[in-house]
MIFI-526728 format. One record per residue (C-alpha): x, y, z. Coordinates in Angstrom, 1 decimal, padded with zeros to 4 digits. Layout:
REM residues N
@X->X	Y->Y	Z->Z
...
This chain:
REM residues 562
@X->000.0	Y->000.0	Z->000.0
@X->001.3	Y->003.4	Z->-000.9
@X->-000.7	Y->006.1	Z->000.7
@X->-000.5	Y->009.4	Z->-001.1
@X->-000.9	Y->012.2	Z->001.5
@X->-002.7	Y->015.1	Z->-000.2
@X->-003.1	Y->018.4	Z->001.6
@X->-006.7	Y->019.2	Z->002.5
@X->-006.6	Y->022.6	Z->000.8
@X->-005.4	Y->021.0	Z->-002.5
@X->-008.0	Y->018.2	Z->-002.3
@X->-010.8	Y->020.8	Z->-001.6
@X->-009.6	Y->022.9	Z->-004.5
@X->-009.7	Y->020.0	Z->-006.9
@X->-013.1	Y->019.0	Z->-005.6
@X->-014.5	Y->022.4	Z->-006.4
@X->-012.8	Y->022.5	Z->-009.8
@X->-014.3	Y->019.1	Z->-010.7
@X->-017.8	Y->020.3	Z->-009.9
@X->-017.2	Y->023.6	Z->-011.8
@X->-015.8	Y->021.8	Z->-014.9
@X->-018.8	Y->019.4	Z->-014.9
@X->-021.4	Y->022.2	Z->-014.7
@X->-019.7	Y->024.3	Z->-017.4
@X->-019.0	Y->021.3	Z->-019.8
@X->-020.9	Y->020.3	Z->-022.9
@X->-023.3	Y->018.4	Z->-020.7
@X->-023.5	Y->021.2	Z->-018.2
@X->-026.9	Y->022.3	Z->-019.5
@X->-028.5	Y->019.0	Z->-018.7
@X->-026.6	Y->018.8	Z->-015.4
@X->-027.8	Y->022.3	Z->-014.3
@X->-031.4	Y->021.4	Z->-015.3
@X->-031.3	Y->018.2	Z->-013.3
@X->-029.7	Y->020.0	Z->-010.4
@X->-032.4	Y->022.8	Z->-010.4
@X->-035.1	Y->020.1	Z->-010.5
@X->-033.5	Y->018.4	Z->-007.5
@X->-033.4	Y->021.6	Z->-005.5
@X->-037.0	Y->022.2	Z->-006.3
@X->-038.0	Y->018.7	Z->-005.4
@X->-036.1	Y->018.8	Z->-002.1
@X->-037.8	Y->022.1	Z->-001.3
@X->-041.1	Y->020.4	Z->-002.0
@X->-040.1	Y->017.4	Z->000.3
@X->-039.2	Y->019.9	Z->003.1
@X->-042.4	Y->021.7	Z->002.7
@X->-044.4	Y->018.5	Z->002.8
@X->-042.5	Y->017.5	Z->006.0
@X->-043.6	Y->020.7	Z->007.7
@X->-047.2	Y->020.1	Z->006.5
@X->-047.0	Y->016.5	Z->007.7
@X->-045.9	Y->017.7	Z->011.2
@X->-049.0	Y->019.9	Z->011.6
@X->-051.3	Y->017.3	Z->010.1
@X->-049.8	Y->014.7	Z->012.5
@X->-050.2	Y->017.0	Z->015.4
@X->-053.9	Y->017.6	Z->014.7
@X->-054.4	Y->013.9	Z->014.0
@X->-053.0	Y->012.9	Z->017.4
@X->-055.0	Y->015.7	Z->019.1
@X->-058.2	Y->014.4	Z->017.5
@X->-057.5	Y->010.9	Z->018.9
@X->-056.7	Y->012.2	Z->022.4
@X->-059.9	Y->014.3	Z->022.4
@X->-062.0	Y->011.6	Z->020.8
@X->-063.3	Y->013.8	Z->018.0
@X->-064.4	Y->011.3	Z->015.3
@X->-065.1	Y->013.8	Z->012.5
@X->-061.9	Y->015.6	Z->012.9
@X->-060.0	Y->012.3	Z->013.1
@X->-061.5	Y->011.2	Z->009.8
@X->-060.7	Y->014.5	Z->008.1
@X->-057.1	Y->014.5	Z->009.4
@X->-056.7	Y->010.9	Z->008.3
@X->-057.5	Y->011.8	Z->004.7
@X->-055.1	Y->014.7	Z->004.9
@X->-052.4	Y->012.4	Z->006.3
@X->-052.9	Y->010.0	Z->003.5
@X->-052.8	Y->012.8	Z->000.9
@X->-049.5	Y->014.2	Z->002.3
@X->-048.0	Y->010.7	Z->002.4
@X->-049.0	Y->010.1	Z->-001.2
@X->-047.5	Y->013.4	Z->-002.3
@X->-044.3	Y->012.8	Z->-000.4
@X->-043.9	Y->009.4	Z->-002.0
@X->-044.3	Y->010.8	Z->-005.5
@X->-041.9	Y->013.7	Z->-004.9
@X->-039.3	Y->011.5	Z->-003.2
@X->-039.3	Y->008.8	Z->-005.9
@X->-038.9	Y->011.5	Z->-008.7
@X->-036.1	Y->013.2	Z->-006.7
@X->-034.3	Y->009.8	Z->-006.3
@X->-034.7	Y->009.2	Z->-010.1
@X->-033.3	Y->012.6	Z->-010.9
@X->-030.4	Y->012.1	Z->-008.4
@X->-029.4	Y->008.8	Z->-010.0
@X->-029.6	Y->010.3	Z->-013.5
@X->-027.4	Y->013.2	Z->-012.6
@X->-024.9	Y->010.9	Z->-010.8
@X->-024.7	Y->008.7	Z->-014.0
@X->-024.3	Y->011.8	Z->-016.2
@X->-021.4	Y->013.0	Z->-014.0
@X->-019.7	Y->009.6	Z->-014.0
@X->-020.0	Y->009.3	Z->-017.8
@X->-018.5	Y->012.8	Z->-018.2
@X->-015.7	Y->012.4	Z->-015.7
@X->-014.8	Y->008.8	Z->-016.8
@X->-014.6	Y->009.9	Z->-020.5
@X->-012.4	Y->012.9	Z->-019.5
@X->-010.0	Y->010.9	Z->-017.2
@X->-009.7	Y->008.0	Z->-019.6
@X->-009.0	Y->010.4	Z->-022.4
@X->-006.1	Y->012.0	Z->-020.4
@X->-004.9	Y->008.7	Z->-019.1
@X->-004.6	Y->007.1	Z->-022.5
@X->-003.0	Y->010.1	Z->-024.3
@X->000.6	Y->011.1	Z->-024.4
@X->001.8	Y->007.9	Z->-022.8
@X->000.4	Y->008.9	Z->-019.5
@X->-000.8	Y->005.4	Z->-018.7
@X->002.7	Y->004.1	Z->-019.2
@X->004.3	Y->006.9	Z->-017.2
@X->001.9	Y->006.3	Z->-014.3
@X->002.5	Y->002.5	Z->-014.3
@X->006.3	Y->002.5	Z->-014.5
@X->006.8	Y->005.6	Z->-012.3
@X->005.8	Y->003.7	Z->-009.1
@X->004.3	Y->006.9	Z->-007.6
@X->000.7	Y->005.7	Z->-007.7
@X->-000.9	Y->002.3	Z->-006.8
@X->-003.7	Y->000.8	Z->-008.8
@X->-004.8	Y->003.6	Z->-011.1
@X->-007.3	Y->001.2	Z->-012.7
@X->-009.2	Y->000.9	Z->-009.5
@X->-009.2	Y->004.7	Z->-009.1
@X->-010.7	Y->005.2	Z->-012.5
@X->-013.2	Y->002.3	Z->-012.3
@X->-014.4	Y->002.4	Z->-008.7
@X->-013.3	Y->005.7	Z->-007.2
@X->-014.9	Y->007.9	Z->-009.9
@X->-018.1	Y->006.0	Z->-009.4
@X->-018.0	Y->006.5	Z->-005.6
@X->-017.0	Y->010.1	Z->-006.0
@X->-019.9	Y->011.1	Z->-008.3
@X->-022.6	Y->009.1	Z->-006.5
@X->-021.4	Y->010.0	Z->-003.0
@X->-020.7	Y->013.7	Z->-003.8
@X->-024.2	Y->014.2	Z->-005.2
@X->-025.7	Y->012.2	Z->-002.3
@X->-023.9	Y->014.4	Z->000.3
@X->-024.7	Y->017.6	Z->-001.5
@X->-028.4	Y->016.7	Z->-001.5
@X->-028.3	Y->015.5	Z->002.1
@X->-026.7	Y->018.8	Z->003.1
@X->-029.3	Y->020.7	Z->001.1
@X->-032.0	Y->018.7	Z->002.8
@X->-030.4	Y->019.4	Z->006.2
@X->-030.3	Y->023.2	Z->005.5
@X->-033.9	Y->023.2	Z->004.4
@X->-034.9	Y->021.2	Z->007.5
@X->-033.0	Y->023.7	Z->009.7
@X->-034.7	Y->026.6	Z->008.0
@X->-038.2	Y->025.2	Z->008.2
@X->-038.2	Y->023.3	Z->011.6
@X->-036.2	Y->025.9	Z->013.5
@X->-039.3	Y->028.1	Z->013.4
@X->-041.6	Y->025.2	Z->014.3
@X->-039.5	Y->024.2	Z->017.3
@X->-039.0	Y->027.8	Z->018.4
@X->-042.8	Y->028.4	Z->018.4
@X->-043.2	Y->025.3	Z->020.5
@X->-040.4	Y->026.0	Z->023.0
@X->-037.3	Y->028.2	Z->022.6
@X->-035.6	Y->026.0	Z->025.2
@X->-036.2	Y->023.0	Z->023.0
@X->-034.6	Y->024.8	Z->020.1
@X->-031.5	Y->025.7	Z->022.1
@X->-031.2	Y->022.2	Z->023.4
@X->-031.3	Y->020.8	Z->019.8
@X->-028.5	Y->023.1	Z->018.7
@X->-026.2	Y->022.4	Z->021.7
@X->-026.8	Y->018.7	Z->021.6
@X->-026.0	Y->018.5	Z->017.8
@X->-022.8	Y->020.5	Z->018.3
@X->-021.7	Y->018.3	Z->021.1
@X->-022.4	Y->015.2	Z->019.0
@X->-020.5	Y->016.5	Z->016.0
@X->-017.4	Y->017.4	Z->018.0
@X->-017.3	Y->014.0	Z->019.7
@X->-017.8	Y->012.0	Z->016.5
@X->-014.9	Y->013.9	Z->014.7
@X->-012.6	Y->013.5	Z->017.7
@X->-013.3	Y->009.7	Z->018.0
@X->-013.4	Y->008.9	Z->014.3
@X->-010.7	Y->011.0	Z->012.7
@X->-008.3	Y->008.0	Z->012.1
@X->-011.0	Y->006.4	Z->009.9
@X->-010.0	Y->008.5	Z->006.9
@X->-006.4	Y->007.1	Z->006.6
@X->-007.7	Y->003.6	Z->007.4
@X->-010.3	Y->003.8	Z->004.7
@X->-007.6	Y->005.0	Z->002.2
@X->-005.4	Y->002.1	Z->003.1
@X->-008.3	Y->-000.4	Z->002.9
@X->-009.1	Y->000.6	Z->-000.7
@X->-005.4	Y->000.0	Z->-001.7
@X->-005.3	Y->-003.3	Z->000.2
@X->-008.5	Y->-004.6	Z->-001.5
@X->-007.1	Y->-003.5	Z->-004.9
@X->-003.8	Y->-005.4	Z->-004.1
@X->-005.7	Y->-008.6	Z->-003.3
@X->-007.9	Y->-008.3	Z->-006.4
@X->-004.9	Y->-007.5	Z->-008.6
@X->-003.1	Y->-010.6	Z->-007.4
@X->-006.1	Y->-012.8	Z->-008.2
@X->-006.2	Y->-011.3	Z->-011.7
@X->-002.5	Y->-012.1	Z->-012.2
@X->-003.1	Y->-015.7	Z->-011.2
@X->-006.0	Y->-016.0	Z->-013.7
@X->-004.0	Y->-014.4	Z->-016.5
@X->-000.9	Y->-016.6	Z->-015.9
@X->-002.7	Y->-019.8	Z->-014.9
@X->-000.9	Y->-022.1	Z->-017.4
@X->002.6	Y->-020.7	Z->-016.5
@X->001.9	Y->-021.2	Z->-012.8
@X->000.8	Y->-024.8	Z->-013.4
@X->003.9	Y->-025.5	Z->-015.5
@X->006.3	Y->-024.1	Z->-012.8
@X->004.5	Y->-025.8	Z->-009.9
@X->004.2	Y->-022.5	Z->-008.1
@X->000.7	Y->-022.9	Z->-006.7
@X->001.7	Y->-022.8	Z->-003.1
@X->003.9	Y->-019.7	Z->-003.5
@X->001.1	Y->-017.9	Z->-005.3
@X->-001.4	Y->-019.1	Z->-002.6
@X->000.9	Y->-017.7	Z->000.1
@X->001.1	Y->-014.3	Z->-001.8
@X->-002.7	Y->-014.2	Z->-002.1
@X->-003.2	Y->-015.0	Z->001.5
@X->-000.6	Y->-012.3	Z->002.5
@X->-002.5	Y->-009.7	Z->000.5
@X->-005.8	Y->-010.8	Z->002.0
@X->-004.3	Y->-010.8	Z->005.5
@X->-003.1	Y->-007.2	Z->005.0
@X->-006.7	Y->-006.2	Z->003.9
@X->-008.2	Y->-008.1	Z->006.8
@X->-005.8	Y->-006.6	Z->009.3
@X->-006.5	Y->-003.1	Z->008.2
@X->-010.3	Y->-003.8	Z->008.2
@X->-010.1	Y->-005.1	Z->011.8
@X->-008.7	Y->-001.7	Z->012.8
@X->-011.6	Y->000.0	Z->011.0
@X->-014.1	Y->-002.3	Z->012.8
@X->-012.5	Y->-001.5	Z->016.2
@X->-012.7	Y->002.2	Z->015.5
@X->-016.3	Y->001.9	Z->014.2
@X->-017.1	Y->000.1	Z->017.5
@X->-015.8	Y->003.0	Z->019.5
@X->-017.6	Y->005.6	Z->017.4
@X->-020.8	Y->003.4	Z->017.5
@X->-020.9	Y->003.4	Z->021.3
@X->-021.2	Y->007.1	Z->021.2
@X->-023.5	Y->007.6	Z->018.1
@X->-025.9	Y->004.8	Z->019.1
@X->-026.4	Y->006.4	Z->022.5
@X->-026.6	Y->009.8	Z->021.0
@X->-029.4	Y->008.7	Z->018.6
@X->-031.4	Y->007.0	Z->021.4
@X->-031.3	Y->010.2	Z->023.5
@X->-032.8	Y->012.2	Z->020.7
@X->-036.1	Y->010.4	Z->021.3
@X->-036.4	Y->011.2	Z->025.0
@X->-034.9	Y->014.7	Z->025.3
@X->-037.9	Y->016.6	Z->023.7
@X->-040.4	Y->014.6	Z->025.8
@X->-038.5	Y->015.4	Z->029.0
@X->-038.6	Y->019.1	Z->028.2
@X->-042.2	Y->019.3	Z->026.9
@X->-044.0	Y->016.7	Z->029.0
@X->-044.3	Y->019.0	Z->032.1
@X->-046.3	Y->021.6	Z->030.1
@X->-048.7	Y->018.9	Z->028.9
@X->-049.1	Y->017.4	Z->032.4
@X->-050.0	Y->020.9	Z->033.7
@X->-052.6	Y->021.3	Z->030.9
@X->-050.7	Y->024.1	Z->029.1
@X->-050.2	Y->022.1	Z->025.8
@X->-052.2	Y->019.7	Z->023.6
@X->-051.1	Y->016.1	Z->023.3
@X->-050.5	Y->016.5	Z->019.6
@X->-047.9	Y->019.2	Z->020.3
@X->-045.9	Y->016.7	Z->022.3
@X->-045.7	Y->014.3	Z->019.4
@X->-045.0	Y->017.2	Z->017.0
@X->-042.2	Y->018.6	Z->019.2
@X->-040.6	Y->015.1	Z->019.3
@X->-040.7	Y->014.8	Z->015.5
@X->-039.5	Y->018.4	Z->015.0
@X->-036.7	Y->017.9	Z->017.5
@X->-035.5	Y->014.7	Z->015.8
@X->-035.6	Y->016.3	Z->012.4
@X->-033.7	Y->019.4	Z->013.5
@X->-031.1	Y->017.5	Z->015.5
@X->-030.6	Y->015.1	Z->012.5
@X->-030.1	Y->018.2	Z->010.3
@X->-027.6	Y->019.7	Z->012.6
@X->-026.0	Y->016.2	Z->013.2
@X->-025.0	Y->015.6	Z->009.5
@X->-021.5	Y->014.8	Z->010.5
@X->-022.6	Y->012.4	Z->013.3
@X->-025.0	Y->010.4	Z->011.0
@X->-022.8	Y->010.3	Z->008.0
@X->-019.3	Y->010.2	Z->009.5
@X->-018.5	Y->006.7	Z->008.3
@X->-019.5	Y->007.6	Z->004.7
@X->-017.7	Y->010.9	Z->005.0
@X->-014.5	Y->009.2	Z->006.0
@X->-014.7	Y->006.8	Z->003.1
@X->-015.6	Y->009.7	Z->000.8
@X->-012.6	Y->011.7	Z->002.0
@X->-010.3	Y->008.8	Z->001.2
@X->-011.9	Y->008.5	Z->-002.3
@X->-011.3	Y->012.2	Z->-003.0
@X->-007.7	Y->012.0	Z->-001.8
@X->-007.1	Y->009.0	Z->-004.1
@X->-008.6	Y->010.8	Z->-007.1
@X->-006.5	Y->013.8	Z->-006.2
@X->-003.4	Y->011.6	Z->-006.2
@X->-004.4	Y->010.3	Z->-009.7
@X->-004.9	Y->013.8	Z->-011.0
@X->-001.6	Y->014.9	Z->-009.5
@X->000.4	Y->012.1	Z->-011.1
@X->-001.3	Y->012.5	Z->-014.4
@X->-000.7	Y->016.2	Z->-014.5
@X->003.0	Y->015.8	Z->-013.4
@X->005.5	Y->016.7	Z->-016.1
@X->008.7	Y->014.9	Z->-016.8
@X->011.6	Y->016.1	Z->-014.5
@X->013.3	Y->018.9	Z->-016.3
@X->016.7	Y->017.5	Z->-015.4
@X->016.2	Y->014.2	Z->-017.3
@X->017.7	Y->014.1	Z->-020.7
@X->015.4	Y->012.3	Z->-023.1
@X->015.4	Y->011.6	Z->-026.8
@X->013.1	Y->014.1	Z->-028.6
@X->010.5	Y->012.5	Z->-030.8
@X->008.9	Y->014.3	Z->-033.7
@X->006.1	Y->013.1	Z->-036.0
@X->006.1	Y->014.3	Z->-039.6
@X->005.1	Y->013.2	Z->-043.0
@X->008.7	Y->012.2	Z->-043.9
@X->010.9	Y->009.2	Z->-043.4
@X->012.1	Y->007.6	Z->-040.2
@X->015.3	Y->009.3	Z->-039.3
@X->017.8	Y->009.5	Z->-036.4
@X->019.6	Y->012.8	Z->-035.7
@X->022.6	Y->012.7	Z->-033.3
@X->020.9	Y->010.1	Z->-031.2
@X->022.9	Y->009.1	Z->-028.1
@X->021.6	Y->006.4	Z->-025.7
@X->022.9	Y->006.0	Z->-022.2
@X->022.4	Y->003.6	Z->-019.3
@X->023.1	Y->004.1	Z->-015.6
@X->024.6	Y->000.7	Z->-015.4
@X->026.6	Y->000.5	Z->-018.7
@X->027.2	Y->004.2	Z->-019.6
@X->027.0	Y->005.1	Z->-023.2
@X->025.2	Y->002.5	Z->-025.4
@X->025.1	Y->004.3	Z->-028.7
@X->026.8	Y->007.5	Z->-029.8
@X->025.6	Y->010.1	Z->-032.2
@X->023.5	Y->007.9	Z->-034.5
@X->022.5	Y->009.9	Z->-037.6
@X->020.8	Y->008.1	Z->-040.4
@X->017.6	Y->008.2	Z->-042.5
@X->015.7	Y->004.9	Z->-043.2
@X->014.4	Y->004.8	Z->-046.8
@X->010.9	Y->003.5	Z->-047.5
@X->010.4	Y->000.1	Z->-049.2
@X->013.6	Y->-001.5	Z->-047.7
@X->014.3	Y->-004.4	Z->-045.4
@X->016.7	Y->-003.3	Z->-042.6
@X->018.4	Y->-005.3	Z->-039.9
@X->019.4	Y->-003.6	Z->-036.6
@X->021.9	Y->-005.8	Z->-034.8
@X->025.0	Y->-005.6	Z->-032.6
@X->027.1	Y->-006.9	Z->-029.8
@X->025.2	Y->-005.3	Z->-026.9
@X->021.6	Y->-006.3	Z->-026.9
@X->020.6	Y->-003.5	Z->-024.5
@X->021.5	Y->-000.9	Z->-027.0
@X->019.1	Y->-002.5	Z->-029.6
@X->016.3	Y->-002.7	Z->-027.0
@X->016.7	Y->000.9	Z->-026.0
@X->016.8	Y->002.1	Z->-029.6
@X->013.6	Y->000.1	Z->-030.3
@X->011.9	Y->001.7	Z->-027.3
@X->013.1	Y->005.2	Z->-028.2
@X->011.7	Y->004.8	Z->-031.8
@X->008.4	Y->003.7	Z->-030.3
@X->008.2	Y->006.9	Z->-028.2
@X->009.1	Y->005.5	Z->-024.8
@X->011.1	Y->008.0	Z->-022.8
@X->014.6	Y->006.8	Z->-022.2
@X->017.9	Y->008.3	Z->-021.0
@X->019.8	Y->009.9	Z->-023.8
@X->019.8	Y->012.9	Z->-026.2
@X->019.2	Y->013.7	Z->-029.9
@X->016.1	Y->013.5	Z->-032.1
@X->014.1	Y->010.8	Z->-033.8
@X->011.8	Y->011.8	Z->-036.6
@X->009.2	Y->009.4	Z->-037.7
@X->005.9	Y->009.3	Z->-039.7
@X->002.5	Y->009.8	Z->-038.1
@X->001.1	Y->007.1	Z->-035.9
@X->-000.9	Y->005.5	Z->-038.6
@X->002.1	Y->005.2	Z->-040.9
@X->004.4	Y->003.2	Z->-038.6
@X->003.7	Y->000.0	Z->-036.6
@X->005.7	Y->-001.6	Z->-033.9
@X->005.6	Y->-005.4	Z->-033.1
@X->007.2	Y->-006.1	Z->-029.8
@X->008.2	Y->-009.5	Z->-028.4
@X->005.3	Y->-009.3	Z->-025.8
@X->002.2	Y->-008.8	Z->-028.0
@X->-001.1	Y->-007.6	Z->-026.9
@X->-004.4	Y->-007.8	Z->-028.7
@X->-007.6	Y->-006.2	Z->-027.6
@X->-010.5	Y->-008.7	Z->-027.2
@X->-013.0	Y->-008.5	Z->-030.1
@X->-013.9	Y->-010.2	Z->-033.4
@X->-011.3	Y->-011.4	Z->-035.9
@X->-012.2	Y->-008.6	Z->-038.3
@X->-011.7	Y->-006.0	Z->-035.5
@X->-008.3	Y->-007.6	Z->-034.7
@X->-007.2	Y->-007.4	Z->-038.4
@X->-008.8	Y->-004.2	Z->-039.7
@X->-007.6	Y->-000.9	Z->-038.0
@X->-010.4	Y->001.3	Z->-036.7
@X->-009.3	Y->004.2	Z->-038.9
@X->-009.1	Y->002.0	Z->-042.0
@X->-012.1	Y->002.1	Z->-044.4
@X->-013.9	Y->-001.3	Z->-044.4
@X->-012.8	Y->-002.1	Z->-047.9
@X->-011.1	Y->-005.5	Z->-047.4
@X->-013.2	Y->-008.5	Z->-048.2
@X->-013.6	Y->-011.8	Z->-046.2
@X->-011.8	Y->-013.6	Z->-049.1
@X->-008.8	Y->-011.3	Z->-048.8
@X->-008.7	Y->-011.8	Z->-045.0
@X->-008.9	Y->-015.5	Z->-045.4
@X->-006.1	Y->-015.5	Z->-048.0
@X->-003.8	Y->-013.4	Z->-045.8
@X->-004.4	Y->-015.6	Z->-042.8
@X->-003.7	Y->-018.7	Z->-044.9
@X->-000.4	Y->-017.2	Z->-046.0
@X->000.6	Y->-016.7	Z->-042.3
@X->-000.7	Y->-020.1	Z->-041.2
@X->-003.7	Y->-018.6	Z->-039.3
@X->-006.5	Y->-020.0	Z->-041.4
@X->-007.8	Y->-022.0	Z->-038.5
@X->-008.8	Y->-018.8	Z->-036.7
@X->-011.9	Y->-018.3	Z->-039.0
@X->-015.0	Y->-019.9	Z->-037.6
@X->-017.3	Y->-020.4	Z->-040.6
@X->-020.4	Y->-020.9	Z->-038.3
@X->-019.8	Y->-017.7	Z->-036.3
@X->-017.2	Y->-015.4	Z->-038.0
@X->-018.1	Y->-012.4	Z->-035.8
@X->-017.7	Y->-014.1	Z->-032.5
@X->-015.8	Y->-012.0	Z->-030.0
@X->-012.6	Y->-013.6	Z->-028.6
@X->-010.1	Y->-012.8	Z->-025.9
@X->-007.1	Y->-013.3	Z->-028.1
@X->-004.6	Y->-013.2	Z->-025.2
@X->-006.0	Y->-016.5	Z->-023.9
@X->-007.1	Y->-018.1	Z->-027.1
@X->-003.8	Y->-017.7	Z->-029.1
@X->-000.2	Y->-018.5	Z->-028.3
@X->002.3	Y->-015.5	Z->-028.1
@X->003.6	Y->-016.5	Z->-031.6
@X->000.1	Y->-016.6	Z->-033.1
@X->-000.7	Y->-013.3	Z->-031.5
@X->002.3	Y->-011.7	Z->-033.1
@X->001.3	Y->-013.2	Z->-036.5
@X->-002.1	Y->-011.7	Z->-036.1
@X->-000.4	Y->-008.3	Z->-035.4
@X->001.6	Y->-008.8	Z->-038.6
@X->-001.6	Y->-009.4	Z->-040.5
@X->-003.1	Y->-006.3	Z->-039.0
@X->000.0	Y->-004.3	Z->-040.1
@X->-000.3	Y->-005.7	Z->-043.6
@X->-003.9	Y->-004.7	Z->-043.8
@X->-003.1	Y->-001.2	Z->-042.4
@X->-000.3	Y->-000.7	Z->-045.1
@X->001.9	Y->001.7	Z->-043.1
@X->005.2	Y->003.0	Z->-044.5
@X->007.2	Y->001.2	Z->-041.8
@X->006.9	Y->-001.8	Z->-039.6
@X->009.4	Y->-002.2	Z->-036.8
@X->009.8	Y->-005.7	Z->-035.4
@X->011.6	Y->-006.8	Z->-032.2
@X->013.6	Y->-010.0	Z->-032.7
@X->011.6	Y->-011.4	Z->-035.6
@X->013.7	Y->-014.5	Z->-036.1
@X->013.4	Y->-015.5	Z->-032.5
@X->009.7	Y->-015.3	Z->-032.6
@X->008.9	Y->-016.5	Z->-036.1
@X->012.0	Y->-018.5	Z->-037.2
@X->014.1	Y->-017.9	Z->-040.3
@X->011.7	Y->-019.4	Z->-042.8
@X->008.6	Y->-017.6	Z->-041.7
@X->010.5	Y->-014.4	Z->-041.2
@X->011.5	Y->-014.6	Z->-044.9
@X->007.9	Y->-015.0	Z->-045.9
@X->006.8	Y->-012.0	Z->-043.7
@X->009.6	Y->-009.8	Z->-045.2
@X->008.3	Y->-010.9	Z->-048.6
@X->004.7	Y->-009.9	Z->-047.8
@X->005.9	Y->-006.5	Z->-046.6
@X->008.0	Y->-006.0	Z->-049.7
@X->005.1	Y->-006.9	Z->-052.0
@X->003.2	Y->-004.0	Z->-050.4
@X->006.1	Y->-001.6	Z->-050.4
@X->006.2	Y->-001.5	Z->-046.6
@X->009.7	Y->-000.9	Z->-045.1
@X->010.5	Y->-003.4	Z->-042.3
@X->013.1	Y->-002.8	Z->-039.6
@X->014.0	Y->-006.0	Z->-037.6
@X->015.9	Y->-005.5	Z->-034.4
@X->017.6	Y->-008.9	Z->-034.4
@X->020.0	Y->-010.8	Z->-032.3
@X->023.7	Y->-011.4	Z->-033.0
@X->024.1	Y->-014.0	Z->-035.6
@X->021.0	Y->-013.2	Z->-037.6
@X->021.6	Y->-013.9	Z->-041.3
@X->022.1	Y->-010.6	Z->-043.1
@X->021.7	Y->-011.7	Z->-046.7
@X->017.9	Y->-011.1	Z->-046.9
@X->018.3	Y->-007.5	Z->-045.8
@X->018.9	Y->-004.4	Z->-047.9
@X->020.5	Y->-002.4	Z->-045.0
@X->022.2	Y->-003.4	Z->-041.8
@X->022.7	Y->-001.0	Z->-038.9
@X->025.4	Y->-002.5	Z->-036.8
@X->026.2	Y->-001.1	Z->-033.3
@X->029.2	Y->-002.1	Z->-031.1
@X->029.9	Y->-002.2	Z->-027.4
@X->031.9	Y->001.0	Z->-027.4
@X->028.8	Y->002.9	Z->-028.6
@X->030.0	Y->003.2	Z->-032.2
@X->027.9	Y->002.1	Z->-035.2
@X->028.1	Y->001.3	Z->-038.9
@X->025.6	Y->001.8	Z->-041.7
@X->026.0	Y->-001.0	Z->-044.2
@X->024.0	Y->-000.7	Z->-047.5
@X->023.8	Y->-004.1	Z->-049.2
@X->021.5	Y->-003.2	Z->-052.0
@X->024.3	Y->-003.0	Z->-054.6
@X->025.8	Y->-006.4	Z->-053.6
@X->025.2	Y->-009.5	Z->-055.6
C-alpha cells in the first residue's frame, strides 16, 4: 500500500474544480437542469414534511380528544400528504441517479482520455508513484460522483430542515430549540474526535483490497505458467498475504467503528427522549395539547438530525474523504510533467521518413550504449538492426516507439498510422477477428476472401469460424504468443503503413517464416526494420545498422551487392 498524502486545501480545490468543470462542460446544460429540478423537489419534500408535522399534530390531538369527524378529516389529509411525499421522493431519487450517472460518464470519459493520451498510462504505471490507477478510474470515480451528489443533496435537505423546523421548534419551545443546537454541536465534536483516524484507514483499505484483487487477476492471466512451474503454493501464500493485509486493516476499521458506534448509538437514542422530558411537564399541567408533544418530538428529531449531519454520515464521509484523496493523487500524477533534469530523446512526428539525428543512448549501469547515430531509413527497404550489446538495440527500439529513455538527440518518424511496432510481448484487444485485423481508422474495404487469403499465408487460417465469423474472442488467452504476433503482422499488412518495426523477428517466427513475412511487406512496399540478435543472417536485408559495445555504429548498405 502506498498512501499518497494530499493536503486538505489541495483536495478541496480539486473537488471544487471538478464540480465547476462538470457544470460548465458540454453536458452542463442537462446537469444544471437536473440540479435545479432536484433543488425544487427537495424544497417540496421539506415543505411537505412541515405540513406533515402539523397534520400529524392535529391527527393525534383528535385521537386524544375523541373527535371522530376531525380524526376522519385528518386521516384523509395524512394519506394525501404521504402520497404526495412518496411521489416527490421517488422522482427526486430518479433525478439524483440520472445526474450521478451523467457526471460519472463525463468524468470517466475525461479521465480515460487523459490517461490514454501522451503515454500517461505508461508513465503512471512505471513511475511507481501511484498504486492501482485502474481501481481509481473504475471504482473511485463512481464512488466520487454518487457520493458527492448524495452528500450535496443530504446537506441541502439538512439546510432546508433547519430553516423550516427551527421556526416550528422555536414556536413550541425556545428552550427545546437551544437544546437541539447544543446537543448536535456536542455530538458532531465527539464524532470527529473519536473517528478521525478512519480517513487514513479507509484510504489504506481501498489499496489493500485492490492489491488482493490484482493478485487474483494475475493468477488467472498466468494460470498455465503457474501450473507448469508448480508455483501454486507460492502464489497461494502471496494471495493470503495480500488478504491478511486487507483483513488486518479492516479489523482496525471495525474497532474504530465500534468506539464511534458506542457514542453515536447512545446519541441517537437520547434524541427520542430529550424533547419529551422538556415538553411533558407543560402537557401534564394542561398548558399544551397532546398533539404538540408528538409534533415537538418529531420536529426535534428532524432538527437534530439536520444539525448532526457529521454524526449520522461520518463513516460515509471518512470513506468519501479517502476517495477524494485517491482521485486527487491520480490527477496529481497524471498532470505531473517529466523532470526537467532528465535528458530524453526528442520524438517528432512528420510526413517524412524515419530518421535519427545525433541520437545518443545511455544507461546508468553501462554508460553510453550508442553514440551520435545519424541516419535516415528509406521506405520500401528491409533493414536489420543488430549488434554486440543487446541492451542498445532494446533501448533504440523503445526510443523509436516513443518510450522515454535516457539519452539525447532527435528521432523523426511518420505519423502514428504510418508506422507500426511489433514487440516481443504482444497484446491484442479482445474482439472479433475482423476487429483484430482491420484498423479502426481503415475504411472497411477489405473482403472476407482477402482476410482468409492473408491468414492462410501466415498459417492462421484455422482462426476463422465459418459458423460464427463475428464471435468475440479474448485473443490473449485463445492464441499462443507467436500466433498473437502473427495476427499483429496481419493487422500491419492490412493497415499498409510506411514502416513496420519488429523486435527479434527471427526469435519469434523462425528464419523461414520471417523470410515470408519480409516478402509480404516487400510486395506492399512496406519498409521493415527488424531488431535482431547477434548471428541473424544478413543476406535477406537491404541495409544493416550495426552497433558495437563502445557505442560506435556502422551503416551497411547491401542493395548493390550480388
